[in-house]
N, C-alpha and C positions, 0 to 999 in steps of 0.2 A: 528484384533483390532477393538473393538466396538467404533463407534464414538457417544458419547453423549454430550450434552452442554446445561446446564438449569440452567443459574445464578439465584440467588434468586430475583433479581429485576424483572426478567420476570415472575414469579409466582405471585407477587404482582401486576404485571401490567395487568394480566389476571383478578384477582379479582378487580380491579380498572375500567377496561373496562366494566366488567358486571354491575358494579353499574352506570356507565356514560352512558350506551347505552340508557337508557329512556330519556335522555336530548337531544338526536340527532335525526334527521329525517331520515338520510340514512348514509349508511357505504361505503366508498372506500375500497374495498379489493384489495391490491397492490401485485401483483405476479411478479415473474422474468419471462420473456418472454422466457428465455432459458430452463426453467424446470417449466412449468405452472402447472404441478401436484405435483412435488415434493416440490414445494415452496409454497403449499397450506396447512396451518396449520389446521388439524382436531379441534384443540380446538377453532379455530375462527368460524368455523360453530356453534358450540355450543354457542359461545358468540353472533354472529349475529342473529341466530334463523331466524324468519320471516321479520326482518327488511329489508327495501328495500336496495339493493347493487349494486354498479357499480364494476365490475371486470376490473382492469386495468393491462394489460401485459405491465410492464415497461422494459427498457433497449432493446427495439425492435431493436435498431441499432446494439446490439451484437448477436442478434438472427436470425436464418435462416428465412428470410421473408416469404418464402412459408409456412413453418410450422407454422409461427405466425398467419398468415391468416386463415389457417385451426383451430387452437385453438381458435380464436376469434369467429368463425362460430360454433365451438363445444360447447363453453360456452353458446352461445345465444340460441342453440337448447336444451341445457341441462336443462335449466330452463327459461321458457318464460317470468317469472315474474323478471327476471334480465337482465342487459345489460352488454355488454363487449366492450372494446375498447383496442387497442395497443398504446403504446406511447414510445417517445424517449425524455427525458427531454432536449436534444439538440435541439429539434424542438418547437418553440414557438406555431405553430399551433395545435400541439397535445395537448399542455396544454389548449388551447382555446376550442378545441373539448370536452375535458372532462367538462368544465365548461358548454357548451351547453347541454351535456348530462344529467348533474345534474339538470339543471333547467327544461328539459323536464320530467325528472323522478318525479319532484316535481310540474309540472304544474297544476296537478287537485287540489292540495291542496292550491297553490296560488291562483287559481281561485275562490275557494271556499271562501277564506278569503275576496277576493274583492267582491263577491256576498253578503257578510254579512256587507259590508261597513267598513271592517277592513282593515287597511294598513298591507300588507304583510310584515313580519319579515324576517331577513336574514335566509337562509337555513343553519341547523346546520349539520356538517359533522363529521365523525370520519374516520380516515384512520387506517387500520390495515394491519399486514403483519409481515413475519419473519424479521430477522435483515439483514441489508445491501442490502435490495430490493429497497432502493431508496426513502424512506418516506420523509426524511429531505429535499432532493433535490427537490422533487416535491412540498412540501410546499412551498419553497423558490420561485420556479417558479409560483406558484399560487398567491403568495403575491407579486411577482416582486421585493423582496428584500431578503435580507439575515437575516431572524430572527430566523430560525431554525438551530441548531448547525449540521453540515454535517461533513461526513468522510467515506473514503473508507474502512470501517472496521465494523465488526458487534458490535452491543450494544453500539452506540454512544448516542441516546437519552435515557435518563433515568426516566424522569419524565413526567408529563402531565400538558399542557397549552393550553389555549384558544387562538386562533389566528384569527384576523379579515381579510378577504379577500375582500377589497372593501366594498361596502354596500350590497352585494348579499349573502356573505356566512361568517359563524363563524365556525371554524374547532378546534376540540379538538384533538391535536396531543398526541400520545401514543407510547411508546416504542415498539419495536419490539418483538414479543412473539414466542419463539421456543418451540415445544412441548418436554416433559420430556424424551421421549424414542422413538427412530426409530425402528419400527417393522421390516422394511426392511434397510438393510444396505447398499444397493444400494442408496437409498435416502440420506443417510449420506454421501456417496462418492459424489454425484451429488452436495450437498450443500456445501461440502467442497471444491471441484473443483471452484465453483463460488463465493466462499468467504463469504458465509453466516454463517460459523462457524470458530472459532478462529484457526489460523494455528498451535497453540500450543497443540492442543488436538487430532491430527490424525497423522498418518504416512504417510509421503509426498510420499514416493514409492508405497504404496497401492493404492492411489488417482491418481498418475502419470499412473499406470498400467491401471487402469480403463479408464482414458483419452485417452491413447493410443489405447487401444482396441475400444473404442466408435468411435474415428476418422478413424481407419482402417475400421470398418464396415459401418460407416454412411457417412464419408466424405473421401473416398480413394484418395490419391494423395496429400492431404493437408501436411501431414508429409514429404512426399518425397520433395515436392516443397520448404518447409520452412527450414527443417534440411538437405537437399542434402543426404537423406538416402533412398535406395530403400527398401520401406515397404513390397513390395511384397514377399522379400526374408524370411520374419519373420511372414507369415501368421500362426496364431495358436501358435506363439511363442513370446508372448508379453515381457516376462522377458528378452529374448534376445535381443528384440529391444531396451529395457531400457539400457541394458548393452553396446550395440553399441553406443546409443546416448550419455551415460555417457563418453565414450571414445572420441567421435566425438567433444563434448563440452569442452573437455580437463578438466574433472573433476577426471580423474585417475579412482579410483574404488569408488568414494564418490558418490553413488547412491542417497543419500539424496539430496545433492546440485543440481545434475542434474535434480532430480524429482521436485525440488522446481522451478527451471528455467523453466520446461515444464509447470508447473501448472501457473506460471506467464505470460508466453508467451501466454497461451489459455486466461486466463482472460483478458489480454491486447488486446485481438483481433488480434494478430499477426498471428494466423492460419486461421483467417476469421471468419464470424459470423457462430454460430453452435446452434443447439438446442439439448438437452440432453434427453427430455421426447418425446415418439412418440405418434402421435395423434391416439386414439382409433378408432375402426370402428365407421364411422360417423353415427349418430342417424338415418338421413333419409335413409341411405343405409340399416341400420339394420331393419327398420320399413318396407322398400320395400321387405327384404328377407322374413319378416314374413308374408306379404301379399301374397307372391307367392304361 
């Protein structure tokens, strides 16, 4: 089954973001720390262009900590002109760190205005990211109040609004923008597993099979510890493992219901923190290899 989801308001959001970009000083590109590459929208690169950006890996509390640290370093090395940080909206210190990063990125412009005898204005921001990556929650944390509508489902934010963040920032909120076609269906499965795509547009057993395969390969023992099933008996036989779990979870032969439970168990962190995208060969190591 091909996983595709591109509501009309997202196409409109792309057009509006392009129009509003000239009004902002920099962009926060919000990614899901569990899938830093798969949650990067290629359309957003076209929108942002050379505008300064801060990459924020959100939901770090749900991701593999070691992998998240490597991803932050990867993004920093990938483009010296941009910065990258990880965060959890559960941690207020992470939110304050984002504010510091933003001020440092704009320090040269702020100082230039001061040198001209002009009172620095508020830094104008735009947050861009795919649905359900945590934009509204981050906005509320930045503002220290519930001004932006939030929800643990994709497509909550439908319009654009300017929001004041103290006297230091003005933020243009925008809806999540998903690209119209996934060239790699593996990306679609990853997005479906983490909740970036509506649950009604994909087959849950396909996504559950992907999830089981991923945990068996990268996080061995997690399935066995949580579901009390010996995953070693099913090496290379993931459909049989799903069948066994369906029986063990007392769903009879209803693989769809069992798959839904597995998906929600993983989303809820019941199997522990995880990362779905693997860090590529580090740029520094690649450069060393070329030098040898």
